[in-house]
N, CA, C and O atoms as a GROMACS GRO file, in nm:
protein
  360
    1MET      N    1  -0.764  -1.258   0.843
    1MET     CA    2  -0.634  -1.260   0.835
    1MET      C    3  -0.595  -1.214   0.997
    1MET      O    4  -0.668  -1.149   1.072
    2GLU      N    5  -0.421  -1.284   1.036
    2GLU     CA    6  -0.455  -1.262   1.204
    2GLU      C    7  -0.384  -1.099   1.146
    2GLU      O    8  -0.377  -1.048   1.034
    3ILE      N    9  -0.342  -1.053   1.280
    3ILE     CA   10  -0.301  -0.939   1.294
    3ILE      C   11  -0.206  -0.934   1.298
    3ILE      O   12  -0.170  -0.816   1.294
    4ILE      N   13  -0.076  -1.048   1.311
    4ILE     CA   14   0.083  -1.012   1.306
    4ILE      C   15   0.092  -1.036   1.126
    4ILE      O   16   0.169  -0.980   1.048
    5GLY      N   17   0.019  -1.107   1.106
    5GLY     CA   18   0.024  -1.150   0.917
    5GLY      C   19  -0.024  -1.000   0.876
    5GLY      O   20   0.032  -0.968   0.771
    6VAL      N   21  -0.103  -0.903   0.922
    6VAL     CA   22  -0.168  -0.778   0.844
    6VAL      C   23  -0.037  -0.712   0.858
    6VAL      O   24   0.008  -0.649   0.762
    7LEU      N   25   0.029  -0.722   0.968
    7LEU     CA   26   0.118  -0.612   0.985
    7LEU      C   27   0.257  -0.577   0.885
    7LEU      O   28   0.310  -0.485   0.823
    8VAL      N   29   0.276  -0.739   0.922
    8VAL     CA   30   0.401  -0.805   0.796
    8VAL      C   31   0.374  -0.729   0.689
    8VAL      O   32   0.412  -0.614   0.668
    9ALA      N   33   0.289  -0.820   0.603
    9ALA     CA   34   0.216  -0.756   0.535
    9ALA      C   35   0.241  -0.647   0.449
    9ALA      O   36   0.299  -0.629   0.342
   10GLY      N   37   0.139  -0.541   0.582
   10GLY     CA   38   0.112  -0.403   0.518
   10GLY      C   39   0.278  -0.352   0.544
   10GLY      O   40   0.314  -0.246   0.491
   11LEU      N   41   0.363  -0.424   0.617
   11LEU     CA   42   0.540  -0.335   0.623
   11LEU      C   43   0.546  -0.349   0.458
   11LEU      O   44   0.519  -0.255   0.382
   12ILE      N   45   0.577  -0.450   0.425
   12ILE     CA   46   0.620  -0.516   0.289
   12ILE      C   47   0.525  -0.454   0.170
   12ILE      O   48   0.585  -0.407   0.073
   13ILE      N   49   0.400  -0.451   0.169
   13ILE     CA   50   0.355  -0.397   0.069
   13ILE      C   51   0.331  -0.249   0.037
   13ILE      O   52   0.300  -0.199  -0.070
   14GLY      N   53   0.359  -0.178   0.182
   14GLY     CA   54   0.370  -0.038   0.192
   14GLY      C   55   0.494   0.013   0.144
   14GLY      O   56   0.507   0.117   0.080
   15LEU      N   57   0.588  -0.070   0.180
   15LEU     CA   58   0.700   0.020   0.076
   15LEU      C   59   0.733  -0.060  -0.052
   15LEU      O   60   0.824  -0.013  -0.121
   16LEU      N   61   0.672  -0.176  -0.094
   16LEU     CA   62   0.631  -0.165  -0.207
   16LEU      C   63   0.577  -0.052  -0.298
   16LEU      O   64   0.624  -0.012  -0.404
   17GLY      N   65   0.432   0.001  -0.213
   17GLY     CA   66   0.342   0.098  -0.251
   17GLY      C   67   0.470   0.243  -0.259
   17GLY      O   68   0.467   0.319  -0.356
   18LYS      N   69   0.530   0.253  -0.192
   18LYS     CA   70   0.645   0.340  -0.164
   18LYS      C   71   0.692   0.361  -0.306
   18LYS      O   72   0.653   0.439  -0.393
   19PHE      N   73   0.796   0.260  -0.306
   19PHE     CA   74   0.855   0.214  -0.403
   19PHE      C   75   0.796   0.234  -0.583
   19PHE      O   76   0.866   0.266  -0.679
   20VAL      N   77   0.658   0.205  -0.584
   20VAL     CA   78   0.601   0.241  -0.738
   20VAL      C   79   0.535   0.377  -0.718
   20VAL      O   80   0.464   0.409  -0.814
   21ALA      N   81   0.540   0.451  -0.633
   21ALA     CA   82   0.457   0.567  -0.621
   21ALA      C   83   0.533   0.643  -0.735
   21ALA      O   84   0.637   0.599  -0.783
   22PRO      N   85   0.482   0.743  -0.769
   22PRO     CA   86   0.534   0.816  -0.970
   22PRO      C   87   0.627   0.984  -0.825
   22PRO      O   88   0.577   1.067  -0.749
   23GLY      N   89   0.714   0.962  -0.850
   23GLY     CA   90   0.788   1.026  -0.871
   23GLY      C   91   0.833   1.084  -0.702
   23GLY      O   92   0.877   1.008  -0.616
   24ASP      N   93   0.807   1.241  -0.683
   24ASP     CA   94   0.903   1.258  -0.543
   24ASP      C   95   0.747   1.282  -0.432
   24ASP      O   96   0.733   1.351  -0.331
   25ARG      N   97   0.674   1.213  -0.487
   25ARG     CA   98   0.527   1.196  -0.381
   25ARG      C   99   0.533   1.141  -0.302
   25ARG      O  100   0.473   1.183  -0.203
   26ASP      N  101   0.596   1.032  -0.290
   26ASP     CA  102   0.637   0.957  -0.148
   26ASP      C  103   0.737   0.994  -0.017
   26ASP      O  104   0.788   0.920   0.067
   27ASN      N  105   0.741   1.065  -0.026
   27ASN     CA  106   0.838   1.168   0.103
   27ASN      C  107   0.782   1.170   0.215
   27ASN      O  108   0.771   1.268   0.288
   28ILE      N  109   0.720   0.992   0.246
   28ILE     CA  110   0.633   1.031   0.378
   28ILE      C  111   0.716   0.954   0.481
   28ILE      O  112   0.809   0.873   0.467
   29PRO      N  113   0.654   1.005   0.588
   29PRO     CA  114   0.770   0.908   0.709
   29PRO      C  115   0.719   0.734   0.704
   29PRO      O  116   0.623   0.681   0.650
   30LEU      N  117   0.819   0.685   0.778
   30LEU     CA  118   0.801   0.488   0.710
   30LEU      C  119   0.662   0.481   0.812
   30LEU      O  120   0.562   0.425   0.767
   31TRP      N  121   0.660   0.543   0.954
   31TRP     CA  122   0.516   0.530   1.027
   31TRP      C  123   0.362   0.485   0.902
   31TRP      O  124   0.312   0.373   0.893
   32LEU      N  125   0.320   0.606   0.826
   32LEU     CA  126   0.262   0.612   0.741
   32LEU      C  127   0.250   0.541   0.608
   32LEU      O  128   0.152   0.536   0.534
   33THR      N  129   0.347   0.497   0.597
   33THR     CA  130   0.384   0.415   0.496
   33THR      C  131   0.362   0.284   0.527
   33THR      O  132   0.292   0.230   0.441
   34VAL      N  133   0.386   0.228   0.596
   34VAL     CA  134   0.292   0.111   0.663
   34VAL      C  135   0.151   0.098   0.739
   34VAL      O  136   0.089  -0.003   0.771
   35LEU      N  137   0.116   0.253   0.762
   35LEU     CA  138  -0.039   0.269   0.717
   35LEU      C  139  -0.107   0.226   0.690
   35LEU      O  140  -0.211   0.174   0.731
   36CYS      N  141   0.010   0.263   0.511
   36CYS     CA  142  -0.090   0.297   0.390
   36CYS      C  143  -0.099   0.131   0.336
   36CYS      O  144  -0.191   0.084   0.269
   37GLY      N  145   0.049   0.042   0.396
   37GLY     CA  146   0.044  -0.070   0.354
   37GLY      C  147  -0.049  -0.154   0.412
   37GLY      O  148  -0.114  -0.217   0.330
   38ILE      N  149  -0.079  -0.176   0.540
   38ILE     CA  150  -0.193  -0.201   0.596
   38ILE      C  151  -0.325  -0.213   0.543
   38ILE      O  152  -0.412  -0.300   0.543
   39GLY      N  153  -0.308  -0.067   0.487
   39GLY     CA  154  -0.441   0.002   0.434
   39GLY      C  155  -0.469  -0.094   0.312
   39GLY      O  156  -0.573  -0.153   0.280
   40GLY      N  157  -0.336  -0.092   0.251
   40GLY     CA  158  -0.401  -0.194   0.130
   40GLY      C  159  -0.406  -0.302   0.084
   40GLY      O  160  -0.451  -0.335  -0.026
   41VAL      N  161  -0.341  -0.399   0.205
   41VAL     CA  162  -0.353  -0.486   0.234
   41VAL      C  163  -0.529  -0.487   0.265
   41VAL      O  164  -0.615  -0.551   0.206
   42LEU      N  165  -0.540  -0.424   0.341
   42LEU     CA  166  -0.658  -0.498   0.416
   42LEU      C  167  -0.770  -0.425   0.288
   42LEU      O  168  -0.856  -0.504   0.249
   43ILE      N  169  -0.773  -0.292   0.225
   43ILE     CA  170  -0.889  -0.245   0.109
   43ILE      C  171  -0.885  -0.361   0.018
   43ILE      O  172  -0.987  -0.414  -0.026
   44GLY      N  173  -0.727  -0.412  -0.017
   44GLY     CA  174  -0.723  -0.493  -0.162
   44GLY      C  175  -0.784  -0.629  -0.119
   44GLY      O  176  -0.876  -0.665  -0.193
   45TYR      N  177  -0.764  -0.687  -0.048
   45TYR     CA  178  -0.811  -0.799   0.007
   45TYR      C  179  -0.991  -0.781  -0.020
   45TYR      O  180  -1.039  -0.861  -0.101
   46TYR      N  181  -1.039  -0.730   0.013
   46TYR     CA  182  -1.201  -0.665  -0.016
   46TYR      C  183  -1.213  -0.641  -0.105
   46TYR      O  184  -1.315  -0.703  -0.134
   47ALA      N  185  -1.168  -0.562  -0.232
   47ALA     CA  186  -1.172  -0.536  -0.296
   47ALA      C  187  -1.135  -0.666  -0.418
   47ALA      O  188  -1.232  -0.686  -0.492
   48ALA      N  189  -1.036  -0.737  -0.443
   48ALA     CA  190  -1.025  -0.817  -0.496
   48ALA      C  191  -1.128  -0.958  -0.461
   48ALA      O  192  -1.149  -1.037  -0.553
   49ALA      N  193  -1.188  -0.983  -0.325
   49ALA     CA  194  -1.257  -1.026  -0.361
   49ALA      C  195  -1.464  -0.968  -0.422
   49ALA      O  196  -1.561  -1.039  -0.450
   50ALA      N  197  -1.455  -0.880  -0.421
   50ALA     CA  198  -1.553  -0.812  -0.462
   50ALA      C  199  -1.576  -0.834  -0.661
   50ALA      O  200  -1.665  -0.852  -0.743
   51LEU      N  201  -1.390  -0.813  -0.651
   51LEU     CA  202  -1.393  -0.837  -0.847
   51LEU      C  203  -1.442  -0.992  -0.847
   51LEU      O  204  -1.505  -1.027  -0.947
   52GLY      N  205  -1.421  -1.085  -0.748
   52GLY     CA  206  -1.426  -1.231  -0.798
   52GLY      C  207  -1.310  -1.263  -0.792
   52GLY      O  208  -1.309  -1.361  -0.866
   53VAL      N  209  -1.175  -1.245  -0.742
   53VAL     CA  210  -1.060  -1.308  -0.718
   53VAL      C  211  -1.082  -1.446  -0.634
   53VAL      O  212  -1.050  -1.452  -0.516
   54ASP      N  213  -1.127  -1.534  -0.690
   54ASP     CA  214  -1.099  -1.690  -0.597
   54ASP      C  215  -0.969  -1.699  -0.519
   54ASP      O  216  -0.861  -1.672  -0.571
   55GLU      N  217  -0.982  -1.740  -0.391
   55GLU     CA  218  -0.906  -1.756  -0.267
   55GLU      C  219  -0.827  -1.905  -0.297
   55GLU      O  220  -0.903  -2.001  -0.276
   56THR      N  221  -0.682  -1.944  -0.343
   56THR     CA  222  -0.693  -2.050  -0.385
   56THR      C  223  -0.540  -2.079  -0.226
   56THR      O  224  -0.497  -2.001  -0.141
   57LYS      N  225  -0.509  -2.211  -0.256
   57LYS     CA  226  -0.446  -2.243  -0.138
   57LYS      C  227  -0.294  -2.194  -0.181
   57LYS      O  228  -0.212  -2.209  -0.090
   58GLY      N  229  -0.231  -2.125  -0.328
   58GLY     CA  230  -0.109  -2.093  -0.338
   58GLY      C  231  -0.141  -1.945  -0.303
   58GLY      O  232  -0.228  -1.885  -0.240
   59ILE      N  233   0.021  -1.899  -0.409
   59ILE     CA  234   0.001  -1.762  -0.381
   59ILE      C  235  -0.108  -1.677  -0.496
   59ILE      O  236  -0.122  -1.723  -0.610
   60ASP      N  237  -0.170  -1.571  -0.457
   60ASP     CA  238  -0.264  -1.520  -0.480
   60ASP      C  239  -0.241  -1.389  -0.538
   60ASP      O  240  -0.300  -1.286  -0.505
   61TRP      N  241  -0.122  -1.404  -0.656
   61TRP     CA  242  -0.085  -1.298  -0.707
   61TRP      C  243  -0.164  -1.180  -0.722
   61TRP      O  244  -0.115  -1.072  -0.689
   62ILE      N  245  -0.275  -1.188  -0.766
   62ILE     CA  246  -0.370  -1.055  -0.846
   62ILE      C  247  -0.441  -1.041  -0.709
   62ILE      O  248  -0.511  -0.942  -0.734
   63ARG      N  249  -0.467  -1.070  -0.598
   63ARG     CA  250  -0.443  -1.037  -0.432
   63ARG      C  251  -0.363  -0.881  -0.426
   63ARG      O  252  -0.388  -0.761  -0.415
   64TRP      N  253  -0.250  -0.978  -0.442
   64TRP     CA  254  -0.143  -0.874  -0.391
   64TRP      C  255  -0.117  -0.772  -0.482
   64TRP      O  256  -0.117  -0.651  -0.460
   65ILE      N  257  -0.096  -0.831  -0.585
   65ILE     CA  258  -0.072  -0.675  -0.727
   65ILE      C  259  -0.197  -0.586  -0.655
   65ILE      O  260  -0.158  -0.499  -0.578
   66ILE      N  261  -0.354  -0.600  -0.674
   66ILE     CA  262  -0.458  -0.511  -0.614
   66ILE      C  263  -0.360  -0.432  -0.446
   66ILE      O  264  -0.331  -0.315  -0.420
   67SER      N  265  -0.347  -0.503  -0.404
   67SER     CA  266  -0.300  -0.478  -0.285
   67SER      C  267  -0.208  -0.354  -0.268
   67SER      O  268  -0.219  -0.278  -0.173
   68ILE      N  269  -0.083  -0.335  -0.407
   68ILE     CA  270   0.048  -0.323  -0.404
   68ILE      C  271  -0.010  -0.148  -0.491
   68ILE      O  272   0.055  -0.044  -0.486
   69ILE      N  273  -0.127  -0.166  -0.555
   69ILE     CA  274  -0.127  -0.093  -0.659
   69ILE      C  275  -0.220   0.043  -0.524
   69ILE      O  276  -0.190   0.161  -0.506
   70LEU      N  277  -0.344  -0.051  -0.450
   70LEU     CA  278  -0.355   0.039  -0.375
   70LEU      C  279  -0.327   0.125  -0.260
   70LEU      O  280  -0.380   0.227  -0.217
   71ALA      N  281  -0.178   0.017  -0.203
   71ALA     CA  282  -0.109   0.130  -0.114
   71ALA      C  283  -0.042   0.165  -0.189
   71ALA      O  284   0.042   0.216  -0.115
   72ALA      N  285   0.010   0.188  -0.330
   72ALA     CA  286   0.082   0.310  -0.401
   72ALA      C  287  -0.001   0.423  -0.389
   72ALA      O  288   0.052   0.525  -0.345
   73ILE      N  289  -0.130   0.427  -0.422
   73ILE     CA  290  -0.253   0.521  -0.436
   73ILE      C  291  -0.244   0.583  -0.283
   73ILE      O  292  -0.234   0.703  -0.255
   74LEU      N  293  -0.252   0.469  -0.188
   74LEU     CA  294  -0.288   0.557  -0.038
   74LEU      C  295  -0.145   0.662  -0.031
   74LEU      O  296  -0.150   0.782  -0.009
   75VAL      N  297  -0.007   0.576  -0.058
   75VAL     CA  298   0.081   0.683  -0.004
   75VAL      C  299   0.066   0.833  -0.084
   75VAL      O  300   0.065   0.940  -0.024
   76VAL      N  301   0.057   0.818  -0.224
   76VAL     CA  302   0.037   0.912  -0.239
   76VAL      C  303  -0.050   1.040  -0.251
   76VAL      O  304  -0.040   1.160  -0.276
   77ILE      N  305  -0.130   0.959  -0.222
   77ILE     CA  306  -0.306   1.065  -0.092
   77ILE      C  307  -0.182   1.093  -0.003
   77ILE      O  308  -0.138   1.207  -0.007
   78ALA      N  309  -0.138   1.027   0.053
   78ALA     CA  310  -0.066   1.064   0.219
   78ALA      C  311  -0.014   1.136   0.220
   78ALA      O  312  -0.029   1.214   0.314
   79ALA      N  313   0.102   1.172   0.099
   79ALA     CA  314   0.192   1.267   0.096
   79ALA      C  315   0.131   1.391   0.035
   79ALA      O  316   0.180   1.501   0.059
   80THR      N  317   0.010   1.375  -0.056
   80THR     CA  318  -0.069   1.481  -0.050
   80THR      C  319  -0.060   1.580   0.057
   80THR      O  320   0.006   1.683   0.073
   81VAL      N  321  -0.204   1.477   0.168
   81VAL     CA  322  -0.245   1.535   0.225
   81VAL      C  323  -0.134   1.620   0.330
   81VAL      O  324  -0.135   1.734   0.376
   82THR      N  325  -0.034   1.500   0.343
   82THR     CA  326   0.057   1.602   0.446
   82THR      C  327   0.155   1.684   0.407
   82THR      O  328   0.236   1.739   0.482
   83GLY      N  329   0.148   1.692   0.304
   83GLY     CA  330   0.222   1.823   0.256
   83GLY      C  331   0.377   1.826   0.226
   83GLY      O  332   0.418   1.924   0.165
   84ARG      N  333   0.460   1.735   0.262
   84ARG     CA  334   0.585   1.668   0.284
   84ARG      C  335   0.624   1.722   0.118
   84ARG      O  336   0.556   1.716   0.016
   85ARG      N  337   0.763   1.775   0.140
   85ARG     CA  338   0.813   1.808  -0.038
   85ARG      C  339   0.920   1.775   0.019
   85ARG      O  340   0.938   1.761   0.140
   86SER      N  341   1.023   1.757  -0.098
   86SER     CA  342   1.157   1.683  -0.075
   86SER      C  343   1.247   1.752  -0.060
   86SER      O  344   1.360   1.703  -0.062
   87GLY      N  345   1.227   1.912  -0.037
   87GLY     CA  346   1.279   1.982   0.002
   87GLY      C  347   1.422   2.099  -0.060
   87GLY      O  348   1.522   2.157  -0.020
   88HIS      N  349   1.319   2.072  -0.207
   88HIS     CA  350   1.409   2.133  -0.293
   88HIS      C  351   1.312   2.284  -0.330
   88HIS      O  352   1.191   2.262  -0.339
   89ARG      N  353   1.359   2.435  -0.354
   89ARG     CA  354   1.252   2.538  -0.315
   89ARG      C  355   1.324   2.551  -0.443
   89ARG      O  356   1.426   2.497  -0.485
   90VAL      N  357   1.209   2.673  -0.517
   90VAL     CA  358   1.240   2.743  -0.653
   90VAL      C  359   1.212   2.883  -0.600
   90VAL      O  360   1.223   2.981  -0.674
   0.00000   0.00000   0.00000
């Protein structure tokens, strides 16, 4: 993969991962969202290969779905680790 391609895909996948993350757990800064997206793309690429997903000439939908799910998981983990809350206190 190219560096520019990974960055662009990481931005898109990170935002999609933030969108599908459950509840208010996705309250993290944009730069951390992009890092989670890049991590999701890289880990998803290798996880799909390990699961036997074949690379095709077209769009590899299964590979992208795996990347989005992994990015969402990374967004939730990043929100938990950074401890940012939505601002409502009881």
